[in-house]
N, C-alpha and C positions, 0 to 999 in steps of 0.2 A: 924384306919385312920392315914394317914401320916401327921405329924405336919409340918406346913409351916416354912421354914428356913429364918427368917428375916435377918440374917447376909449376906445372898447372895444378898439381895436387896441393902444393903448399900455398897457392894463391886462390884456391877455390873457396867459395863461401862456407861450405861445410867445415873445411879445415880451419878457417879463420874463427868460426864459432867454437870449434873444439879447442883451439889455442886460447881463446878468450876465457873459456870455462876453466881450463887447467891453470892458466895464469892467476885468475882471481881466486881459485880454490887455494892455491899455494900461498897467495898473499894474505888471504882472509883467515885461514885456519889458525895461524899463530896469534893473530889479533883476538880471535874469538876465545881461544883457550886462555889467554892472559886475562881478558876481560872477565870471563866466567870464573876464573880462580879468584880474582880480586873481589868480584861481586859475592861469591860464596863466603869469603872472609868477612866482607861487610855485613852480610845477612846474619852470620853467626855472631859477630860482635854486636850488632844491633839488638838481636834477641837477648843476648847476655845483659846488655845495658838496661833494656826495658824490664826484664825480670828482676834485675838488681834493684831498680827503683820501686818495683812492687813490694819488695821486702824492706825497703828503706824509704818510706813515704816522705820523710823530712827533706829529702833531696829537692823537692819542689821549691822549697823556700830559698834555695840557692840559684834558682833560674836566672834572676837578674845578673848575678855574678858570672854565670855561664855565658850570658849574652855579651857582657863586657869582654870576656876572653875571646869569644868568636869575633867580635868587632875588631879588636886589635890584631888578632891573628890574620885577618883578611887585609887590614890596613897596612900591616908590616910586610906580610909575605904574599898577599893575594894578587896584587897588580890587577890585571883585567879579569881574574877568576871570579870576581864579585858578580859579573854579569851572568854567570851560570849557564843554563841551557841556551839562553839567547846568544851568548858568545859562540857556542858551537854552531847554532843556526846561521849566524852571521858569517862564520868561516866557511860554511858549506855554500852559502849564497855567493860569497866573494872571498876566496882564500887570500889572506893577507898577513897579518901579524902572527898567526898561528895560535895554538892553545898552550898555555903554560904547563910544563910538566908537573908543577906543584898542584895543579887543579885537583887531580885525583886524590892524593893523600889529604889535602886540605879540606875538601868537601866531605870526604869520608869521616875524618875526625870531627869536623863541625857538626855533622848530622848525628853522630853517635852522642856527642855532648848534648845536643838539643834534646834528644830522646831520654838520655840519662837523667836530665833534670826536669823532664815533664813537658817540654814543648810539644805542641800539636803540629806535627809535620808528617811527611811521607818518606818514601825511599826511591821513587822513580827518578827524581831529579838528580839524586846522587849517583845512581847507576848509569844514567845517560851521560853525566859528566865524566864518570870514570871511563866509560866506553869511548867517549870523544877524545879524552886526554890520551888514553893508551893508543887509540887509532892514529892520532896525530903524531905520536912518538914513532910508531912503525912507518908512517908515511915519510917522515924525515929520514928514518933509517934506510928505507928502500929507495930514497931519492925519487919519489913519485912526482909527476908533473901536476899542474893545477887541477886538471880534470880528474885524474886518478886520486888526488888528495881529497876532492869532494866525495868521491865514491867510497873511499876507505873510511872517511868520517861518518858517512851514512851507515856503513857497515858497523862501525863502533857504536852508534846510537842503537841500531837493531840488536846488537849483541847485549848491550846493557839492559835494554827494555825486556827482551826475551828471557834473559837470565834471571832478572829480579822478580818476575812474576810467573815464570814457568810457562810462558805463552810464546813459543817461537814464531808461529804464524802471525800473531798480532804484532810481535816485535818487528817482523819484516815489513808488514804493511804500514805500521806506525812510522817507520823511518823514511819511507818514500811518500807518505801522505802529509806528515806534519809540517813540512817546509813551506808549502803554499796551499792556500784554500783553493779548491777546484782543480788541482793539477797533481798527478802522480808522477814520480820520478822513476819510470820503468827502466831506465838505463842502468840503474843500480840494484835492481830487484834480486839478481842472482847472488852478488856478493852479500847483500843484506840477509838473504835466506840462509846462505851458508854460515854466516857469522852468528845469526840468531840461534840456529839449530845447534851448532857446536858449543856456543856459550851456555845454552840451556843444559845440554848434556854434560858439560863440565861441572856445572853446579850440582847436578844429580849424582854424578860419580863421586863428588866430594862429600856426599851425604847430607846435603841441605834439602829439606823437604818444604814444599809450599802448602799453604792452607787449602784444604779440599772443601768445596762448596757443593750443596745439593739442593735441588728444587723438589720439594715433596710432590708426589703425583696429585692430580686434581681431575675432576670430571668436567668435560665440556658439555655445553647445553645446546649447541647448535647442531641441527641435523646435517649441515653441510660440512664436508671435509674434502680437502684437496687431495691429500695422500694419506695412506694408512699410518705412515710414520711421522707425519706433520700435523699436529693439532691445529685446527683453525676454527675458532668460535667467533662469529661476527659480532655478537653482543660483547664478548670479551675484547675484541679488536677495538671497538669504540671506546671502551674504558682505557685501553692501552694508549690510544692516540691522545686522549685527554690528559692522562698521566704524563705522557712524553712531552707535551707542551709545557707542563709544569717543570719537568726535569730540565728542559732547555732554558726556561726562565731562571731556574735555580743556578744553572751554569753561568748565566749572564751575571747574576747577582754576586756569585762567588768571585768571578774574574774582576768585575768592576770594584768590588770592595777591597780585594787584595791590592790592586794598583792604587786605589785611593788612600788606603791606610799608609802605604809607603810614602806617597807624596805629601800627605798631611803631616806625617811625622817629621819629614825633612823641613817643612815650613815652621813647625812649632819649636823644634829643638835645634838650635844653632850649634850646640855641642853634641856631636853626633853619637858619642858613646852613651848618651842618656836615652837614646831611642830604645835599645834593647832592654835597658833598665826599666823604662816605663812599660814596655810590652810584657816583661816578666812579671812586674807588679800587678798588671791588669789580669794576667792569667791566674796568678795566685789569688787575687781578690774574687774572681769569678768562681774559682774552685771552692773557696771558703763559703761564698754565698750559696752555691748550689748544694754544697755538702757531699759532693761525689767527684771522683776522678776519672769518670768514664770518657771524658772528651780530651784527655791528655794523650800524647804520643800517637801511635798508629791506629789504635782502636781495633786491632785484630785479636790479640790475646786478652782473656778476661782476668782482671785483677781480683775480682770477687765473683762468687757464684751468680749473682743477679746483675752483673755489669752489662751495659749495653755495648755490644761489639758488632762487627760486620757479620760474623757467623750467626749471632743471636737474632739479627734482623731478619733472617730467613724463616723465622718461626713466629707463631702467634704470640703477642705480648713481649716480643724480643726487643722492642724499642719504644721509647716514650714518644708522645705526639710531636714534640719539638726537638728531639735529639738531633735531627739534621740541621736545625737552625743554630743550635749551640755549637755544633762542630764547625759550621761556617765561621762563626764568630771567633772561636778558639784558633782555628787554622789561619785565618786571614790576619789576625793580630800577631800570631807567632811568626809567620813568614814576612809579614809587612813591616815588622820591627827589627829584622836583621838576623833572625835565627835561620838555620839551614835544614834542608831536607827537600822533599818533593811535595807536590800538590795532589798527586794521583790517588794514593791510598786514602787520604782524607776525602777525596771526591767519591771514592768507592763507599766510604762510610756514610757520607751525606746522601748519596743516591740510594743505598740499600735501606737506610732508616726512613728516608722520605717515601720510598716504595712501600715499606711496611705500614707507614701511616696512611698512605693513599689506599692501600688494599683494604683497610678497615672502613674507610669512607665510601669506597666504591663496591664493597662486597666482592672482592676479587681474590684470587689465590695469593697468599702472602709470599711464598717462596718465589713465584714467578715475578711478582712486582718488585721484590727486593733485588732480584737478578737484573731486571730491566733498568731499575734506577742505578744500580751498580755500574752498568756499562754506559747508560744514556747520559748521565750527568757528566761523566768523563768525556764522552763524545762531544758534548756541547761546549765544554770548557777548553778542549784541545783542538776542536774542529777536525776530528779524525773519526768520522762515523764508520768507515769501512774497517779500519783497524779494530774498533770497538765491537763491531759485529763479529769479527773473527775471534776476538777475545771471549765474547759470550759463548761461542760454540766450543772453544777450547776449555773454558772453565766449567760450563754447565751442560755441555752436550749439544748435539745438533737438532734435537727434537723440536725446539722452539725457535729455530733459526729465523723463520719469517717474522716472528714477533720481535726478535732481537734487532733485525734490520729496520723494521718500522719504527721502533723506539729510538734507535740511534740516529737515524736520518731525520726524524721529526725533531728531536732535541737539538740536533746540529742546526737545523733551519731556524728554530725559535731562539737560539742563543745569540743570533745576530752577528755583526762583525765585532765580536768581543772574543777574549781568550786569555789564557794565562801566559802565553808566549808573545811578547810584544814584537819580536823579530819575525814572526810568522808573516809571510807575504800573502797578498790577496791576488791570486792569478785570475780567478773568475769570481766575481761578486755573487753572493747568495741571492741578492736582489739587484736587478739592473735599475738603479736609481741615480739620477744626476747628482744627488748630494754625495753619493759614495763613489762616483766615477773617477775622482782624482786620487783616491786613497790606494796606496800600494802595499800597506802593511797594517797589522793589528795596532801597532803603536800609533800610526797616524789616525786611525779610527778613535782610539782612546783620547788623543789630543783634541780631535774635533769635538767630541762629546764634552770634554772638559771646557773648551772655549765656549761652547753653547751654554753650558750650565753657568759659567762665570758671567756671560752676557745677560742671561736671564736674572741672575742675582743682582747684577748692577742695575738693571731696569727696575727691579722690585725696590731696591734701595732708593732709587731716584724718585719713584712714585711716593714712597713713604716720606721723603724729604719735602716734596711739594705739599703734602698734607700738613 
């Protein structure tokens, strides 16, 4: 009788797959639970600080002092933490110096301070940095090699993103999509999925609830429908494509303005602690000029009954015609002058309010266009259309999934080679153009555009000199 060869079992492809899944499940779950717990604490603390400012509006006038505090905290303790999300992306691309352990507590505290005193920022950047910092700690603890360190860092990003928004699928796809335009890191998808799901569940178990959004029902006018459960109106589709082009261009404006304000501030102020002071004073001045505080902080909770917020943008009259523009100005000034937080929630606000405005101009469903702007502006600014499509399905339901995909991919295309993450690589260009052929990252694209603008300005000055 022939003896069974057990060695073949342990070297078979199926066993290797099983071993890979078990290993990464055991490695990822402690990372996810830790990230989820810290993110839950962060969300609780953030909500507390925002509502405290609602009750004490005079805190806004201390925003310049808060900026000085954040500036020196990062200067003394921050080291490379100042690079934020870009540092994590650099470490995933090429593991080297590691991520400082102090990044998580530092960015958490700085973000809470920013919101407590009225800065216009988000929370995604903080959650991703928390996830990356904790994942790097576990990577060192487990003595992972370079390849596995990359994977666990991506899992940390997925955990932070999925936990902070309550969108585990979008968190998974975001982590494998955001690193490089045109390329998905499928080798890390299982660890990212495990991390995102467990982190999201940890936040839910700890009693933190996310904002619920709803698209009001509307009637389609096209006699053509693809499926009974998917609304498809071709007249509406044309309006969505037009709006999505504008969503993409808005993403471009936001990203370029955020980078430009930071660079211009560094040129103007040689004493760097004056940069957040100037930024804080501008925010105070704008708020005094407008006579309202709608564009401060996250823009999710309403300070007053008639405040413009993300939820209000899903209803008729829930946003002013230029609410989106004011939020762009407030947020780019806040983040460009050294305050901390993320860009994504402000992008949600910008997209939802712009969608509200466009729905009035195009005679389209308000709730649907607010939802499309919500995800599409984010897709264009981060170059993650697939993740944002999944986010739309998770937040608003799958009924309009086709519209979500069309809006996100259209905005992604029209945002060009721009984005809020300068360390994002360009694996496959959006447009095969000789001018873009040598660019390997968003940062290089930004530098090229800056050189082009400086060249044109120099030419214009030269012409004026001749006259």
